[in-house]
C-alpha positions as CSV (number, residue, x, y, z in Angstrom):
1,M,-18.0,1.1,16.9
2,Q,-18.9,2.2,20.3
3,P,-20.5,-0.7,22.7
4,T,-24.7,0.0,22.8
5,H,-24.2,-0.6,27.3
6,R,-23.0,2.6,27.8
7,G,-26.5,3.7,26.9
8,V,-28.5,1.5,29.7
9,P,-26.1,3.1,32.7
10,A,-27.1,6.9,31.4
11,R,-30.5,5.7,32.2
12,L,-30.2,4.1,35.0
13,A,-29.2,7.1,36.4
14,R,-32.4,9.2,34.7
15,I,-34.5,7.3,37.5
16,N,-35.6,8.2,40.5
17,P,-33.4,6.8,43.0
18,T,-37.5,7.2,45.6
19,A,-39.9,5.7,42.9
20,A,-36.9,2.8,41.9
21,F,-36.7,1.9,46.0
22,L,-40.5,2.5,46.0
23,A,-41.3,0.2,43.3
24,A,-38.3,-2.6,44.7
25,L,-40.8,-2.2,47.7
26,A,-44.0,-3.0,46.2
27,L,-42.6,-6.0,44.3
28,M,-41.3,-7.6,46.9
29,L,-44.0,-7.4,48.8
30,V,-46.3,-9.0,46.3
31,G,-44.0,-11.2,46.4
32,L,-43.8,-12.5,49.9
33,L,-48.2,-12.0,50.2
34,A,-48.7,-14.2,46.9
35,P,-49.3,-18.0,47.5
36,G,-46.6,-20.5,46.9
37,I,-44.8,-20.6,43.3
38,I,-46.0,-17.3,42.4
39,G,-44.7,-15.2,45.4
40,G,-41.4,-17.6,45.0
41,G,-41.4,-16.1,41.3
42,I,-41.9,-12.7,41.7
43,L,-38.9,-12.7,44.3
44,L,-36.7,-14.7,42.0
45,V,-37.6,-12.1,39.0
46,L,-36.5,-9.5,41.5
47,A,-33.6,-10.6,42.9
48,A,-32.5,-11.8,38.8
49,A,-33.2,-8.1,38.2
50,L,-30.9,-6.7,41.1
51,V,-29.2,-8.8,40.2
52,A,-28.1,-7.6,36.7
53,L,-28.3,-3.6,38.3
54,L,-26.0,-5.0,40.2
55,V,-23.1,-6.9,37.3
56,L,-23.5,-3.2,35.9
57,T,-22.3,-1.2,38.5
58,W,-19.8,-4.0,39.7
59,P,-17.2,-0.9,38.4
60,I,-18.0,1.7,40.3
61,Q,-19.5,0.7,44.4
62,P,-17.6,0.9,46.9
63,P,-16.3,-2.5,48.7
64,G,-18.7,-1.4,51.1
65,T,-21.6,-1.2,49.2
66,R,-20.6,-4.5,47.4
67,V,-20.8,-7.1,50.5
68,L,-24.8,-5.3,51.2
69,R,-25.7,-5.6,48.0
70,L,-25.1,-9.0,47.8
71,A,-26.3,-10.2,51.1
72,A,-29.4,-8.5,50.4
73,I,-30.0,-10.5,47.5
74,T,-28.6,-13.4,49.7
75,L,-31.4,-12.8,51.9
76,L,-34.0,-12.1,48.5
77,L,-32.5,-15.8,47.3
78,A,-33.6,-17.0,50.8
79,A,-36.6,-16.3,50.8
80,A,-38.0,-17.0,47.2
81,L,-36.5,-20.6,47.8
82,L,-38.1,-21.2,50.9
83,K,-41.7,-19.1,49.8
84,I,-41.2,-22.1,47.2
85,L,-40.2,-24.9,48.9
């Protein structure tokens, strides 16, 4: 029996990187500009998606990239918590 998660990386590899970046940027801007808990919730959803992507790609990322991605997710989570509070 083959693991079913092998299809996910293959589908992610077909996504246009520019479109994915612009979609994440747009979602982040909406989260930052939306009021209070709504904006914080949007940022938390974006952070959760990025954490899932990080976990999926962790084995193939060089250590420097891992550190940068962890720092970016940490900053996003901090912004979300500040927005909620």
